py3Dmol code that shows the C-alpha trace and the ligand (Angstrom):
import py3Dmol

protein = """\
ATOM      1  CA  MET A   1      52.196  -3.894 -31.844  1.00  0.00           C
ATOM      2  CA  PRO A   2      50.507  -5.189 -34.996  1.00  0.00           C
ATOM      3  CA  GLU A   3      49.137  -2.339 -37.125  1.00  0.00           C
ATOM      4  CA  LEU A   4      46.775  -2.450 -40.096  1.00  0.00           C
ATOM      5  CA  PRO A   5      49.087  -4.348 -42.506  1.00  0.00           C
ATOM      6  CA  GLU A   6      49.877  -7.062 -39.955  1.00  0.00           C
ATOM      7  CA  VAL A   7      46.229  -7.586 -38.966  1.00  0.00           C
ATOM      8  CA  GLU A   8      45.141  -7.501 -42.643  1.00  0.00           C
ATOM      9  CA  THR A   9      47.714 -10.169 -43.476  1.00  0.00           C
ATOM     10  CA  ILE A  10      46.421 -12.413 -40.704  1.00  0.00           C
ATOM     11  CA  ILE A  11      42.814 -11.839 -41.855  1.00  0.00           C
ATOM     12  CA  GLN A  12      43.666 -12.797 -45.459  1.00  0.00           C
ATOM     13  CA  GLN A  13      45.339 -15.978 -44.219  1.00  0.00           C
ATOM     14  CA  LEU A  14      42.462 -16.838 -41.858  1.00  0.00           C
ATOM     15  CA  GLN A  15      39.956 -16.391 -44.685  1.00  0.00           C
ATOM     16  CA  GLN A  16      41.728 -19.214 -46.519  1.00  0.00           C
ATOM     17  CA  LYS A  17      41.732 -21.468 -43.474  1.00  0.00           C
ATOM     18  CA  ILE A  18      38.666 -21.028 -41.280  1.00  0.00           C
ATOM     19  CA  LEU A  19      35.911 -19.411 -43.388  1.00  0.00           C
ATOM     20  CA  ASN A  20      32.681 -21.466 -43.612  1.00  0.00           C
ATOM     21  CA  LYS A  21      33.896 -24.004 -41.095  1.00  0.00           C
ATOM     22  CA  THR A  22      31.990 -24.783 -37.894  1.00  0.00           C
ATOM     23  CA  ILE A  23      33.532 -24.383 -34.468  1.00  0.00           C
ATOM     24  CA  THR A  24      32.977 -27.783 -32.840  1.00  0.00           C
ATOM     25  CA  GLY A  25      34.657 -27.009 -29.512  1.00  0.00           C
ATOM     26  CA  VAL A  26      36.484 -24.295 -27.585  1.00  0.00           C
ATOM     27  CA  ASP A  27      39.184 -24.748 -24.951  1.00  0.00           C
ATOM     28  CA  ILE A  28      39.862 -21.676 -22.791  1.00  0.00           C
ATOM     29  CA  LEU A  29      43.244 -21.895 -21.142  1.00  0.00           C
ATOM     30  CA  ASP A  30      43.426 -18.336 -19.849  1.00  0.00           C
ATOM     31  CA  ASP A  31      40.158 -16.497 -19.380  1.00  0.00           C
ATOM     32  CA  SER A  32      41.907 -13.154 -18.803  1.00  0.00           C
ATOM     33  CA  VAL A  33      42.486 -13.162 -22.573  1.00  0.00           C
ATOM     34  CA  VAL A  34      39.807 -15.492 -23.962  1.00  0.00           C
ATOM     35  CA  GLN A  35      36.639 -14.443 -22.143  1.00  0.00           C
ATOM     36  CA  PRO A  36      34.469 -17.228 -20.656  1.00  0.00           C
ATOM     37  CA  SER A  37      31.502 -16.439 -22.972  1.00  0.00           C
ATOM     38  CA  VAL A  38      33.634 -17.470 -25.979  1.00  0.00           C
ATOM     39  CA  VAL A  39      32.686 -21.148 -25.299  1.00  0.00           C
ATOM     40  CA  LYS A  40      29.218 -20.268 -26.635  1.00  0.00           C
ATOM     41  CA  ALA A  41      30.760 -20.000 -30.124  1.00  0.00           C
ATOM     42  CA  SER A  42      30.833 -23.789 -30.124  1.00  0.00           C
ATOM     43  CA  GLY A  43      28.425 -25.265 -32.696  1.00  0.00           C
ATOM     44  CA  GLN A  44      28.487 -22.102 -34.811  1.00  0.00           C
ATOM     45  CA  GLU A  45      29.646 -21.752 -38.417  1.00  0.00           C
ATOM     46  CA  ILE A  46      32.099 -18.906 -39.181  1.00  0.00           C
ATOM     47  CA  THR A  47      30.355 -16.978 -41.954  1.00  0.00           C
ATOM     48  CA  GLU A  48      32.653 -13.951 -42.265  1.00  0.00           C
ATOM     49  CA  VAL A  49      36.247 -13.166 -41.362  1.00  0.00           C
ATOM     50  CA  TYR A  50      37.181  -9.476 -41.608  1.00  0.00           C
ATOM     51  CA  ARG A  51      39.226  -6.658 -40.088  1.00  0.00           C
ATOM     52  CA  ARG A  52      38.137  -3.354 -38.574  1.00  0.00           C
ATOM     53  CA  ALA A  53      40.981  -1.036 -37.530  1.00  0.00           C
ATOM     54  CA  LYS A  54      43.471  -3.335 -35.755  1.00  0.00           C
ATOM     55  CA  MET A  55      40.818  -5.835 -34.669  1.00  0.00           C
ATOM     56  CA  LEU A  56      39.844  -9.213 -36.132  1.00  0.00           C
ATOM     57  CA  ILE A  57      36.214 -10.253 -36.369  1.00  0.00           C
ATOM     58  CA  PHE A  58      34.818 -13.756 -36.995  1.00  0.00           C
ATOM     59  CA  LYS A  59      31.104 -13.475 -37.674  1.00  0.00           C
ATOM     60  CA  LEU A  60      29.068 -16.482 -36.597  1.00  0.00           C
ATOM     61  CA  LYS A  61      25.913 -17.892 -38.166  1.00  0.00           C
ATOM     62  CA  ASN A  62      23.742 -16.942 -35.163  1.00  0.00           C
ATOM     63  CA  GLY A  63      24.620 -13.236 -35.594  1.00  0.00           C
ATOM     64  CA  TYR A  64      27.153 -13.074 -32.789  1.00  0.00           C
ATOM     65  CA  SER A  65      30.818 -12.250 -33.498  1.00  0.00           C
ATOM     66  CA  LEU A  66      34.144 -13.183 -31.976  1.00  0.00           C
ATOM     67  CA  LEU A  67      36.189 -10.005 -31.629  1.00  0.00           C
ATOM     68  CA  THR A  68      39.970 -10.309 -31.213  1.00  0.00           C
ATOM     69  CA  SER A  69      42.452  -7.611 -30.298  1.00  0.00           C
ATOM     70  CA  LEU A  70      46.070  -8.783 -30.544  1.00  0.00           C
ATOM     71  CA  ARG A  71      47.588  -5.792 -28.709  1.00  0.00           C
ATOM     72  CA  MET A  72      51.326  -6.360 -28.207  1.00  0.00           C
ATOM     73  CA  THR A  73      51.907 -10.084 -28.467  1.00  0.00           C
ATOM     74  CA  GLY A  74      48.736 -11.941 -29.422  1.00  0.00           C
ATOM     75  CA  HIS A  75      48.896 -14.264 -32.416  1.00  0.00           C
ATOM     76  CA  PHE A  76      47.057 -17.173 -34.036  1.00  0.00           C
ATOM     77  CA  ARG A  77      48.378 -20.538 -35.104  1.00  0.00           C
ATOM     78  CA  TYR A  78      46.587 -22.911 -37.431  1.00  0.00           C
ATOM     79  CA  ASN A  79      47.051 -26.654 -37.838  1.00  0.00           C
ATOM     80  CA  ASN A  80      45.365 -28.943 -40.326  1.00  0.00           C
ATOM     81  CA  SER A  81      45.203 -31.806 -37.869  1.00  0.00           C
ATOM     82  CA  LYS A  82      45.180 -32.421 -34.166  1.00  0.00           C
ATOM     83  CA  LEU A  83      48.169 -34.741 -34.542  1.00  0.00           C
ATOM     84  CA  LEU A  84      50.287 -31.952 -36.040  1.00  0.00           C
ATOM     85  CA  HIS A  85      48.965 -29.481 -33.467  1.00  0.00           C
ATOM     86  CA  ASN A  86      49.938 -31.659 -30.517  1.00  0.00           C
ATOM     87  CA  LYS A  87      53.403 -32.251 -32.020  1.00  0.00           C
ATOM     88  CA  GLU A  88      54.187 -28.552 -32.461  1.00  0.00           C
ATOM     89  CA  ASN A  89      53.668 -27.625 -28.796  1.00  0.00           C
ATOM     90  CA  TYR A  90      53.357 -23.848 -29.137  1.00  0.00           C
ATOM     91  CA  PRO A  91      54.021 -21.806 -26.008  1.00  0.00           C
ATOM     92  CA  PHE A  92      51.726 -19.221 -24.376  1.00  0.00           C
ATOM     93  CA  THR A  93      48.527 -20.875 -25.595  1.00  0.00           C
ATOM     94  CA  VAL A  94      45.477 -19.088 -24.161  1.00  0.00           C
ATOM     95  CA  GLY A  95      42.714 -20.725 -26.217  1.00  0.00           C
ATOM     96  CA  LYS A  96      41.901 -23.326 -28.887  1.00  0.00           C
ATOM     97  CA  PHE A  97      39.139 -23.535 -31.441  1.00  0.00           C
ATOM     98  CA  TYR A  98      38.399 -26.977 -32.854  1.00  0.00           C
ATOM     99  CA  LEU A  99      36.968 -26.821 -36.364  1.00  0.00           C
ATOM    100  CA  SER A 100      34.592 -29.132 -38.259  1.00  0.00           C
ATOM    101  CA  ASP A 101      37.290 -30.436 -40.654  1.00  0.00           C
ATOM    102  CA  GLY A 102      39.557 -31.594 -37.803  1.00  0.00           C
ATOM    103  CA  SER A 103      41.783 -28.521 -37.915  1.00  0.00           C
ATOM    104  CA  ILE A 104      42.650 -26.384 -34.882  1.00  0.00           C
ATOM    105  CA  LEU A 105      43.019 -22.610 -34.569  1.00  0.00           C
ATOM    106  CA  SER A 106      44.893 -21.698 -31.430  1.00  0.00           C
ATOM    107  CA  HIS A 107      45.501 -18.295 -29.861  1.00  0.00           C
ATOM    108  CA  HIS A 108      48.713 -17.366 -28.064  1.00  0.00           C
ATOM    109  CA  SER A 109      49.667 -14.380 -26.015  1.00  0.00           C
ATOM    110  CA  ILE A 110      52.939 -13.724 -24.241  1.00  0.00           C
ATOM    111  CA  ARG A 111      52.022 -10.538 -22.363  1.00  0.00           C
ATOM    112  CA  LYS A 112      48.257 -11.117 -22.273  1.00  0.00           C
ATOM    113  CA  PHE A 113      47.187  -7.569 -23.074  1.00  0.00           C
ATOM    114  CA  GLY A 114      44.821  -8.596 -25.867  1.00  0.00           C
ATOM    115  CA  PHE A 115      41.441 -10.291 -25.806  1.00  0.00           C
ATOM    116  CA  ILE A 116      38.959 -12.516 -27.585  1.00  0.00           C
ATOM    117  CA  LYS A 117      35.302 -11.880 -26.715  1.00  0.00           C
ATOM    118  CA  LEU A 118      31.888 -12.890 -27.960  1.00  0.00           C
ATOM    119  CA  LEU A 119      29.593  -9.978 -28.776  1.00  0.00           C
ATOM    120  CA  ASN A 120      26.159  -9.452 -30.237  1.00  0.00           C
ATOM    121  CA  LYS A 121      25.599  -6.998 -33.080  1.00  0.00           C
ATOM    122  CA  LYS A 122      24.903  -4.025 -30.812  1.00  0.00           C
ATOM    123  CA  GLU A 123      27.917  -4.680 -28.586  1.00  0.00           C
ATOM    124  CA  LEU A 124      30.129  -5.002 -31.641  1.00  0.00           C
ATOM    125  CA  GLU A 125      28.896  -1.681 -33.064  1.00  0.00           C
ATOM    126  CA  LYS A 126      29.678  -0.084 -29.724  1.00  0.00           C
ATOM    127  CA  GLU A 127      33.297  -1.303 -29.956  1.00  0.00           C
ATOM    128  CA  PHE A 128      33.547   0.385 -33.356  1.00  0.00           C
ATOM    129  CA  ALA A 129      31.707   3.583 -32.458  1.00  0.00           C
ATOM    130  CA  LYS A 130      34.723   5.766 -31.802  1.00  0.00           C
ATOM    131  CA  LEU A 131      36.862   4.552 -34.696  1.00  0.00           C
ATOM    132  CA  GLY A 132      37.886   6.748 -37.587  1.00  0.00           C
ATOM    133  CA  VAL A 133      37.984   6.027 -41.310  1.00  0.00           C
ATOM    134  CA  GLU A 134      39.677   2.959 -42.852  1.00  0.00           C
ATOM    135  CA  PRO A 135      42.632   4.355 -44.861  1.00  0.00           C
ATOM    136  CA  LEU A 136      42.415   1.726 -47.602  1.00  0.00           C
ATOM    137  CA  SER A 137      38.664   2.102 -48.090  1.00  0.00           C
ATOM    138  CA  GLU A 138      37.035   4.039 -50.941  1.00  0.00           C
ATOM    139  CA  GLU A 139      35.577   6.352 -48.316  1.00  0.00           C
ATOM    140  CA  PHE A 140      39.055   7.627 -47.539  1.00  0.00           C
ATOM    141  CA  THR A 141      39.385  10.199 -50.320  1.00  0.00           C
ATOM    142  CA  LEU A 142      41.725  13.164 -50.456  1.00  0.00           C
ATOM    143  CA  ALA A 143      38.689  15.361 -49.593  1.00  0.00           C
ATOM    144  CA  THR A 144      37.977  13.231 -46.482  1.00  0.00           C
ATOM    145  CA  PHE A 145      41.607  13.413 -45.449  1.00  0.00           C
ATOM    146  CA  SER A 146      41.754  17.220 -45.933  1.00  0.00           C
ATOM    147  CA  HIS A 147      38.553  17.605 -43.946  1.00  0.00           C
ATOM    148  CA  LEU A 148      39.984  15.571 -41.024  1.00  0.00           C
ATOM    149  CA  LEU A 149      43.156  17.699 -41.080  1.00  0.00           C
ATOM    150  CA  THR A 150      41.181  20.926 -40.915  1.00  0.00           C
ATOM    151  CA  ASN A 151      39.650  19.789 -37.608  1.00  0.00           C
ATOM    152  CA  LYS A 152      43.057  19.053 -36.058  1.00  0.00           C
ATOM    153  CA  LYS A 153      45.114  22.054 -37.114  1.00  0.00           C
ATOM    154  CA  LYS A 154      47.129  22.261 -33.910  1.00  0.00           C
ATOM    155  CA  SER A 155      48.134  18.599 -33.710  1.00  0.00           C
ATOM    156  CA  ASN A 156      51.538  17.473 -34.816  1.00  0.00           C
ATOM    157  CA  VAL A 157      51.267  15.393 -37.952  1.00  0.00           C
ATOM    158  CA  LYS A 158      52.567  12.156 -36.491  1.00  0.00           C
ATOM    159  CA  GLY A 159      50.156  12.302 -33.534  1.00  0.00           C
ATOM    160  CA  PHE A 160      47.346  12.925 -35.973  1.00  0.00           C
ATOM    161  CA  LEU A 161      48.227   9.899 -38.156  1.00  0.00           C
ATOM    162  CA  MET A 162      48.191   7.657 -35.069  1.00  0.00           C
ATOM    163  CA  ASP A 163      44.896   9.029 -33.718  1.00  0.00           C
ATOM    164  CA  GLN A 164      42.477   6.093 -34.130  1.00  0.00           C
ATOM    165  CA  SER A 165      39.457   8.356 -33.877  1.00  0.00           C
ATOM    166  CA  GLN A 166      40.567  10.026 -37.135  1.00  0.00           C
ATOM    167  CA  ILE A 167      42.173   7.333 -39.290  1.00  0.00           C
ATOM    168  CA  VAL A 168      42.453   3.717 -38.057  1.00  0.00           C
ATOM    169  CA  GLY A 169      45.247   1.185 -38.273  1.00  0.00           C
ATOM    170  CA  ILE A 170      48.327   3.454 -38.377  1.00  0.00           C
ATOM    171  CA  GLY A 171      50.616   2.973 -35.377  1.00  0.00           C
ATOM    172  CA  ASN A 172      54.132   3.994 -34.445  1.00  0.00           C
ATOM    173  CA  ILE A 173      55.945   2.126 -37.237  1.00  0.00           C
ATOM    174  CA  TYR A 174      53.832   3.136 -40.247  1.00  0.00           C
ATOM    175  CA  ALA A 175      53.361   6.747 -39.108  1.00  0.00           C
ATOM    176  CA  GLN A 176      57.141   7.161 -39.184  1.00  0.00           C
ATOM    177  CA  GLU A 177      57.517   5.420 -42.525  1.00  0.00           C
ATOM    178  CA  ILE A 178      54.687   7.399 -44.162  1.00  0.00           C
ATOM    179  CA  LEU A 179      56.186  10.692 -42.985  1.00  0.00           C
ATOM    180  CA  TYR A 180      59.616   9.794 -44.265  1.00  0.00           C
ATOM    181  CA  HIS A 181      58.270   9.068 -47.733  1.00  0.00           C
ATOM    182  CA  ALA A 182      56.140  12.204 -47.645  1.00  0.00           C
ATOM    183  CA  ARG A 183      59.273  14.157 -46.609  1.00  0.00           C
ATOM    184  CA  ILE A 184      57.605  15.707 -43.566  1.00  0.00           C
ATOM    185  CA  ASP A 185      59.085  16.310 -40.125  1.00  0.00           C
ATOM    186  CA  PRO A 186      56.908  14.276 -37.665  1.00  0.00           C
ATOM    187  CA  ARG A 187      56.804  17.256 -35.239  1.00  0.00           C
ATOM    188  CA  LYS A 188      55.308  19.600 -37.832  1.00  0.00           C
ATOM    189  CA  ARG A 189      51.941  21.175 -36.897  1.00  0.00           C
ATOM    190  CA  ILE A 190      49.172  20.438 -39.396  1.00  0.00           C
ATOM    191  CA  ILE A 191      48.472  24.165 -39.812  1.00  0.00           C
ATOM    192  CA  ALA A 192      52.019  24.616 -41.207  1.00  0.00           C
ATOM    193  CA  ILE A 193      51.744  21.957 -43.925  1.00  0.00           C
ATOM    194  CA  SER A 194      51.139  23.036 -47.501  1.00  0.00           C
ATOM    195  CA  PRO A 195      48.249  21.585 -49.554  1.00  0.00           C
ATOM    196  CA  GLN A 196      50.765  19.850 -51.845  1.00  0.00           C
ATOM    197  CA  LYS A 197      52.429  18.168 -48.896  1.00  0.00           C
ATOM    198  CA  LYS A 198      49.045  17.113 -47.488  1.00  0.00           C
ATOM    199  CA  GLU A 199      48.281  15.433 -50.790  1.00  0.00           C
ATOM    200  CA  LYS A 200      51.660  13.715 -50.674  1.00  0.00           C
ATOM    201  CA  ILE A 201      50.944  12.391 -47.170  1.00  0.00           C
ATOM    202  CA  TYR A 202      47.553  11.101 -48.351  1.00  0.00           C
ATOM    203  CA  HIS A 203      49.135   9.149 -51.213  1.00  0.00           C
ATOM    204  CA  GLU A 204      51.934   7.802 -49.014  1.00  0.00           C
ATOM    205  CA  ILE A 205      49.383   6.501 -46.444  1.00  0.00           C
ATOM    206  CA  LYS A 206      47.732   4.397 -49.172  1.00  0.00           C
ATOM    207  CA  ARG A 207      51.013   3.349 -50.825  1.00  0.00           C
ATOM    208  CA  VAL A 208      52.985   2.409 -47.682  1.00  0.00           C
ATOM    209  CA  LEU A 209      50.087   0.451 -46.136  1.00  0.00           C
ATOM    210  CA  ALA A 210      49.395  -1.427 -49.381  1.00  0.00           C
ATOM    211  CA  LEU A 211      53.072  -2.284 -49.853  1.00  0.00           C
ATOM    212  CA  ALA A 212      53.305  -3.483 -46.246  1.00  0.00           C
ATOM    213  CA  ILE A 213      50.307  -5.786 -46.797  1.00  0.00           C
ATOM    214  CA  ALA A 214      51.945  -7.165 -49.950  1.00  0.00           C
ATOM    215  CA  LYS A 215      55.019  -7.868 -47.816  1.00  0.00           C
ATOM    216  CA  LYS A 216      52.867  -9.554 -45.157  1.00  0.00           C
ATOM    217  CA  GLY A 217      53.615  -6.968 -42.498  1.00  0.00           C
ATOM    218  CA  THR A 218      56.659  -5.942 -40.479  1.00  0.00           C
ATOM    219  CA  THR A 219      58.294  -8.341 -38.036  1.00  0.00           C
ATOM    220  CA  VAL A 220      60.102  -6.523 -35.261  1.00  0.00           C
ATOM    221  CA  GLU A 221      60.195  -8.171 -31.827  1.00  0.00           C
ATOM    222  CA  ASN A 222      57.503 -10.809 -31.982  1.00  0.00           C
ATOM    223  CA  TYR A 223      54.820 -10.262 -34.644  1.00  0.00           C
ATOM    224  CA  SER A 224      54.148 -13.322 -36.719  1.00  0.00           C
ATOM    225  CA  ASN A 225      51.344 -14.025 -39.153  1.00  0.00           C
ATOM    226  CA  LEU A 226      50.026 -17.564 -39.602  1.00  0.00           C
ATOM    227  CA  GLU A 227      52.845 -18.495 -41.932  1.00  0.00           C
ATOM    228  CA  GLY A 228      55.703 -16.897 -40.021  1.00  0.00           C
ATOM    229  CA  SER A 229      57.441 -13.518 -40.290  1.00  0.00           C
ATOM    230  CA  GLY A 230      56.522 -10.562 -42.444  1.00  0.00           C
ATOM    231  CA  HIS A 231      59.016  -8.915 -44.804  1.00  0.00           C
ATOM    232  CA  PHE A 232      58.342  -5.168 -44.614  1.00  0.00           C
ATOM    233  CA  GLN A 233      61.183  -4.787 -42.080  1.00  0.00           C
ATOM    234  CA  GLU A 234      63.484  -5.071 -45.111  1.00  0.00           C
ATOM    235  CA  GLU A 235      61.819  -1.924 -46.565  1.00  0.00           C
ATOM    236  CA  LEU A 236      61.945   0.236 -43.455  1.00  0.00           C
ATOM    237  CA  ALA A 237      63.342   3.698 -44.137  1.00  0.00           C
ATOM    238  CA  VAL A 238      63.553   5.180 -40.636  1.00  0.00           C
ATOM    239  CA  TYR A 239      61.951   2.950 -37.984  1.00  0.00           C
ATOM    240  CA  ASN A 240      64.693   0.997 -36.173  1.00  0.00           C
ATOM    241  CA  GLN A 241      67.262   2.350 -38.656  1.00  0.00           C
ATOM    242  CA  VAL A 242      70.619   4.074 -38.190  1.00  0.00           C
ATOM    243  CA  ASN A 243      70.660   5.819 -41.565  1.00  0.00           C
ATOM    244  CA  CYS A 244      67.896   6.839 -43.968  1.00  0.00           C
ATOM    245  CA  PRO A 245      67.841   5.314 -47.497  1.00  0.00           C
ATOM    246  CA  LYS A 246      69.946   8.306 -48.659  1.00  0.00           C
ATOM    247  CA  ASN A 247      72.497   7.424 -45.994  1.00  0.00           C
ATOM    248  CA  HIS A 248      71.889  10.422 -43.737  1.00  0.00           C
ATOM    249  CA  PRO A 249      71.995   9.740 -39.989  1.00  0.00           C
ATOM    250  CA  ILE A 250      68.606   9.184 -38.345  1.00  0.00           C
ATOM    251  CA  THR A 251      67.491  11.459 -35.502  1.00  0.00           C
ATOM    252  CA  LYS A 252      65.666   9.745 -32.631  1.00  0.00           C
ATOM    253  CA  ILE A 253      63.321  11.758 -30.360  1.00  0.00           C
ATOM    254  CA  LYS A 254      60.290  11.235 -28.122  1.00  0.00           C
ATOM    255  CA  LEU A 255      57.087  12.641 -29.534  1.00  0.00           C
ATOM    256  CA  GLY A 256      53.823  12.266 -27.625  1.00  0.00           C
ATOM    257  CA  GLY A 257      55.644   9.763 -25.422  1.00  0.00           C
ATOM    258  CA  ARG A 258      56.589   7.508 -28.342  1.00  0.00           C
ATOM    259  CA  GLY A 259      60.025   6.873 -29.821  1.00  0.00           C
ATOM    260  CA  THR A 260      60.201   8.629 -33.156  1.00  0.00           C
ATOM    261  CA  SER A 261      62.869   8.342 -35.854  1.00  0.00           C
ATOM    262  CA  PHE A 262      63.252  10.730 -38.771  1.00  0.00           C
ATOM    263  CA  CYS A 263      65.846  12.263 -41.092  1.00  0.00           C
ATOM    264  CA  ARG A 264      66.527  15.953 -40.582  1.00  0.00           C
ATOM    265  CA  LYS A 265      67.834  16.278 -44.154  1.00  0.00           C
ATOM    266  CA  CYS A 266      65.012  14.473 -45.995  1.00  0.00           C
ATOM    267  CA  GLN A 267      62.129  15.590 -43.759  1.00  0.00           C
ATOM    268  CA  ASN A 268      61.384  19.204 -43.049  1.00  0.00           C
TER     269      ASN A 268
END
"""
ligand_1 = """\
1
ZN
Zn 67.750 11.382 -45.305
"""
view = py3Dmol.view(width=600, height=400)
view.addModel(protein, "pdb")
view.setStyle({"model": 0}, {"cartoon": {"style": "trace"}})
view.addModel(ligand_1, "xyz")
view.setStyle({"model": 1}, {"stick": {}})
view.zoomTo()
view.show()
């Protein structure tokens, strides 16, 4: 599933391609993913393109927003011209947005768990109401992080990092990578972590996510950004690995129902 770095990469690419263009038409090919009300975006200029947590938002001139959740397999494709678009013949197309300069943004979904919906300001705020802090924002200080930890003393640290009501955007891949670099066992209870280690985790959250954005995300299974695959998979220390970077064997367990890889020697 795309996490913060993957969605941020897509947002940065979309900003280059669709910002300030007007949607001149919408084709809905599967309304279980692209909700019927999305056709009302036709005629509207896209005035903002931004990310919140793992969601993508296109703000429209009339105050409404298109909200997209990619979930497992959703992705966007962009073509400068209709001719090119028709030639490429992408599979699993669920919707198409025709833009004022003749370009086409299409949405694709293999497993159809995600959605695109049109929301007014209030409805959009409601979607965001239960979300935690953005880890790359200025708001996310060491003090904020420490405060969040104090309220979740009994949680294991990996479960905490993935809890979207606390910090948004970190999923199963980046939680494991952050904890490897912070040298913490993912099963460790928050109450048992020293202040120095907490600070290390805080810095690794910022560092790992920023590096993953610079590498345009991690491609495992089927994530692709608008330009193709990401490159962070080449940097992975524990996720999907047999040995850690120091060549110790990786231990694989289930934690909170999710596959979890870590190194018993490096992380304790
Ligand atoms: Zn190791």
